[in-house]
C-alpha positions, 0 to 999 in steps of 0.5 A, spaced: 486 376 130 479 376 131 474 374 125 478 368 123 484 372 119 491 369 119 497 372 116 501 368 112 507 369 108 511 365 103 519 367 103 525 365 098 532 367 101 538 368 097 542 362 098 549 360 097 549 352 095 552 348 101 553 354 105 549 353 111 551 358 115 550 364 110 543 361 108 541 361 116 543 368 116 538 370 110 533 366 113 533 369 120 533 376 116 526 374 113 524 371 119 525 378 122 521 381 117 515 377 117 515 378 124 515 385 123 509 384 119 505 380 124 505 374 120 502 368 123 505 363 119 511 363 114 513 358 109 520 357 106 523 353 100 525 346 100 532 345 102 533 352 104 538 351 109 543 347 104 540 349 098 536 344 093 542 343 088 547 340 092 546 333 089 551 328 091 554 333 096 547 331 100 551 324 101 557 328 105 557 328 113 559 335 113 553 338 109 548 334 113 551 336 120 552 343 118 544 343 116 542 340 123 546 345 126 543 350 122 536 348 124 538 348 131 540 355 130 533 357 127 529 353 133 533 358 138 532 364 134 524 363 133 524 365 140 525 372 138 519 371 133 514 369 138 508 365 136 510 365 129 509 358 126 515 357 121 516 351 115 523 350 112 526 345 108 533 341 110 536 334 109 535 329 115 538 323 116 534 317 120 535 310 120 541 310 116 537 313 110 536 320 108 530 324 107 528 330 104 524 334 110 520 340 112 521 342 119 516 346 123 518 351 128 515 356 133 517 359 140 524 356 141 521 349 139 521 344 133 514 341 133 515 336 128 519 334 121 515 332 115 518 328 110 517 328 102 513 322 100 514 323 092 521 323 090 521 325 082 526 321 078 525 323 071 527 329 067 532 334 070 530 331 077 534 325 080 532 325 088 532 318 089 539 318 088 540 321 095 534 320 098 529 315 101 521 316 100 518 318 106 513 315 110 506 316 113 505 314 120 509 318 125 515 316 129 519 319 134 526 322 132 531 326 136 534 333 134 538 337 139 536 332 145 529 333 144 524 328 141 520 330 136 514 327 131 517 325 124 512 323 119 507 325 113 501 324 117 502 330 122 497 336 123 499 343 127 494 346 130 493 352 134 492 352 141 487 358 141 484 359 134 481 352 133 480 353 125 487 354 124 490 347 123 496 346 118 498 340 114 505 340 110 507 337 103 514 338 099 514 340 092 513 334 088 508 331 093 503 336 090 504 334 082 502 327 083 495 324 083 494 323 090 498 329 094 498 328 101 495 334 102 488 331 100 489 326 107 491 333 111 485 336 109 480 331 110 483 330 117 482 337 118 487 342 115 485 348 113 491 351 111 496 347 107 503 349 106 508 347 101 516 347 101 518 347 094 524 347 089 520 348 082 525 350 077 522 354 071 521 352 064 517 355 058 509 355 061 511 352 067 509 358 071 502 358 069 501 350 070 504 351 077 499 357 079 493 353 076 495 347 080 496 351 087 489 354 085 486 348 083 488 344 090 486 350 094 479 350 091 478 342 091 480 341 098 477 348 100 483 350 104 488 356 103 495 353 100 501 357 101 507 355 096 514 357 097 519 356 092 527 356 091 529 362 087 536 366 086 542 363 089 541 356 087 546 353 082 544 354 075 548 348 072 542 345 068 536 349 071 534 355 073 529 357 079 524 363 079 522 363 086 515 363 084 511 364 091 503 363 091 498 364 096 491 361 094 485 361 098 479 356 095 481 357 088 483 364 088 490 367 088 491 372 094 498 373 092 503 371 087 511 373 087 514 376 081 519 371 078 526 371 079 525 377 084 526 372 091 520 376 093 516 375 099 509 375 099 503 376 104 496 375 105 491 375 110 487 368 110 480 368 112 479 361 116 472 362 117 470 363 110 474 356 109 470 353 114 463 356 112 464 353 105 466 346 108 460 346 112 456 348 106 459 343 101 456 336 103 461 333 098 467 335 102 468 329 106 472 329 113 475 323 115 477 325 122 478 318 124 485 318 120 491 316 125 494 323 125 499 326 130 497 333 132 502 338 134 500 344 138 502 351 137 500 358 139 497 364 135 498 371 137 491 373 137 492 381 138 489 385 132 492 388 126 490 392 120 487 387 115 491 388 108 486 383 105 482 386 099 475 386 098 471 388 092 465 392 093 462 389 087 463 382 089 458 380 083 461 384 078 468 382 075 473 388 075 476 386 068 472 388 062 473 382 058 471 377 064 465 382 065 463 381 058 464 374 058 460 373 065 454 378 062 453 373 056 453 367 060 448 370 065 444 372 059 444 365 056 442 362 063 436 366 063 434 365 056 435 358 056 431 357 062 425 361 059 426 358 053 425 351 056 419 353 060 416 356 054 417 350 050 414 345 056 408 349 056 407 350 049 406 357 050 408 362 044 406 369 047 409 372 053 407 378 057 412 383 060 410 389 064 415 395 061 416 401 066 422 404 063 426 401 068 432 397 069 429 390 071 423 390 066 428 392 061 433 386 062 427 382 063 424 384 056 431 383 053 432 376 055 425 374 053 426 377 046 433 372 046 428 366 048 423 368 042 429 368 037 431 362 039 424 359 038 423 362 032 417 366 034 416 372 032 417 378 037 410 381 036 408 375 040 411 379 046 406 384 049 409 389 053 404 393 057 406 400 060 401 402 065 402 409 067 399 412 073 400 417 079 408 416 079 409 415 071 414 420 068 415 422 061 422 419 061 420 412 063 414 412 059 418 414 053 423 409 054 418 404 055 415 405 048 421 406 044 424 400 047 418 396 045 418 399 038 425 398 037 425 391 039 419 389 035 414 387 040 407 389 041 405 395 045 399 396 050 398 402 054 393 401 059 392 407 064 390 404 071 389 411 074 381 410 074 381 403 076 386 404 082 381 410 084 375 406 083 379 401 088 381 406 093 373 408 093 371 401 094 376 400 100 375 407 103 382 409 102 383 417 101 387 418 095 391 424 098 394 419 103 400 416 100 402 410 104 403 403 103 396 402 101 396 407 096 403 404 093 401 397 093 394 398 090 397 400 084 402 395 084 397 389 085 393 393 079 398 392 074 400 385 076 392 383 075 392 386 068 398 382 066 395 376 068 389 377 065 392 379 058 396 373 059 390 369 059 387 373 053 393 371 049 395 364 052 401 367 054 406 367 060 407 373 065 415 374 065 417 376 072 422 382 072 424 383 080 431 382 081 435 378 087 436 385 091 429 387 091 427 379 094 433 379 099 430 386 102 423 384 101 422 390 096 416 388 092 409 388 093 406 381 095 402 378 090 404 385 086 410 385 082 412 379 087 408 375 082 409 372 075 409 365 071 417 365 071 422 370 074 428 371 069 431 376 074 430 372 080 437 371 082 440 377 078 443 382 083 441 389 082 449 391 081 449 386 076 442 388 072 446 394 071 452 391 067 447 386 063 443 392 060 450 396 059 453 390 056 446 390 051 447 397 050 454 396 048 453 390 043 446 391 040 449 394 034 443 399 034 444 406 035 437 408 037 436 402 041 443 403 045 441 410 046 435 408 050 438 403 054 443 408 056 438 413 058 435 407 062 441 406 065 442 413 067 434 413 070 434 413 078 431 406 080 424 407 082 417 404 083 414 410 081 408 409 085 408 417 088 407 423 084 413 426 080 416 433 083 414 439 081 419 439 075 416 432 073 422 428 075 422 422 079 420 423 086 421 416 089 428 414 089 428 407 092 436 408 094 434 414 098 429 409 102 432 402 103 439 404 102 444 404 096 444 397 092 451 396 092 452 396 099 446 391 100 449 387 094 455 386 098 452 385 105 447 379 101 453 376 098 458 375 104 452 373 108 449 368 104 455 365 101 459 365 107 455 366 113 459 372 115 456 375 121 454 382 122 460 384 126 465 382 121 461 384 115 461 391 118 469 391 118 470 388 111 464 393 108 468 399 111 474 396 108 471 395 101 467 402 101 473 406 105 472 413 102 465 412 099 461 411 105 462 413 112 462 408 118 455 410 120 452 410 114 455 403 113 452 401 119 445 404 118 444 400 111 447 394 114 442 394 120 436 395 115 438 390 110 439 385 116 432 387 119 428 386 112 432 380 110 429 376 116 422 380 116 421 379 109 422 371 108 415 370 107 415 373 100 421 369 098 418 363 101 413 363 095 417 365 089 415 363 082 420 359 078 426 362 075 433 360 073 439 360 078 445 364 075 450 365 080 453 362 087 448 366 091 440 365 090 434 366 094 430 360 091 426 357 097 427 350 093 434 351 092 439 355 096 435 359 101 431 354 105 429 358 111 423 359 115 418 365 114 418 366 121 425 365 123 428 370 128 433 375 127 434 377 134 441 374 135 443 378 129 440 384 131 443 384 138 450 384 135 448 390 131 446 393 137 453 392 140 456 395 134 452 401 135 454 402 142 461 401 141 461 406 136 456 411 139 452 411 133 445 415 133 
């Protein structure tokens, strides 16, 4: 499919132990189902043609011959499931020794056999009684009169999708200190498969899930794990069919145990490759002696079934969200604490507007002062009303300062700004960028001078979403002495303030914080409307922050190009924003992101809190004059294809 997606499946047939004909029939049924669901890759359990629990029956020629015939039938059947790569397990005889293998088949061909390297011989497992450990280097063997490669060091590479490279291991291989999948990934495999027969004991499912997720994270890969289930002998152990599909540490799909449930997921290979490219510690070793078998991939489009969270910075689960909020507040607080200690500064200055960002900055400053045992009265909160200030934001700023025990200074800047307009010859009736930025810079000048008066430090309030858009006045609110919110996106700022409201244990303070949350985001640089309410609403001008935060996350974290970003945004915000609205604000975000880098190139220090940041000294070392032409050109293509205005 376009944009680097492949659909993978982990399936568990209901088998009959030692009845290869019946098992082949069940596997064919599931292959047909997977093909109907447009799967590109399907993984079946270990020994699924015979059943894993055959024990000493594996030493019988009758069973081995039947298994080989079953494989040949499935190879022939794979013609009907065109361009679908299938991995399945069986016993295989080579050089008078028996091996536990998985076979890779596609389009009527056996592409290769991969042996199990690590045979468990402890607890309930006695595989060495019947089987021989596998070997790394590939040899040639013959199945049905056709020579095929046989060995662990084998990769399966798509002919027409360069990032789709598969490596295979079997069950216990994953549970060892040095799984074969490590070498597979270093040699280029982006997708790892495991044909497994892992029985159930108390708590084993959690360990197994952590193991699969952890391996996919460590190897920056997708991991498709298929396990034996119902039908295996329960003489001494029980199998749950616990299938798992993970991508870079995130579980995309997981089967219910004891249900023989087939699971599907759409893997994002471009995301995996982007992450490997970014991580300089992900070491590739393409010099390894690997045999590569080529396969075909169906490149036609299908409806993407992958889930995209419209708020990628904010956990859905309330408990996890609260833990995240506390952790972020700690990072911000301890970052500021260190800066105050280093400079021996016992005073702080915060421009308090009654809005979200300045509220969060003040809450963080209060926490830092409490840790340093400095009286909160040493925090000077400065409210600077002017042309656009409303009673609502003013009153919230005053009450917030009072309840937190800080010192309030009110400095009306109207006369100073009017004098400035007179000095530069600007007509106050013209509400242009000069009118707005003149106020913002006057406020910053006052904050800096008060910091000098109090031997203090100006605490920055601007958030990462504003910085990504360049929605800040250069050398105005853009500047501070330490920017505590610099890597906190707007959607997360809201939840941090909400968390403070819910946990502050002060009814009056909580009420103020709740009203701050309900107040429209605004710089309040234009006069209020006739009813005295905020007239200048930021999201009406630059677009919804939830869209911009979504764009920012995927573009900066994974390098997602505009065409793909538009596709996944439509999926994430279906029913909330129309296609043309998403396109409009994506175009705005992209243009502003490139045009406004010069503001980010000289940002004050501030603590990084998440995996996305825009610090010029860390995560975003980007030239201020970089052209966004190729990104805008792709957006033009989207416009033409969709006939947008």
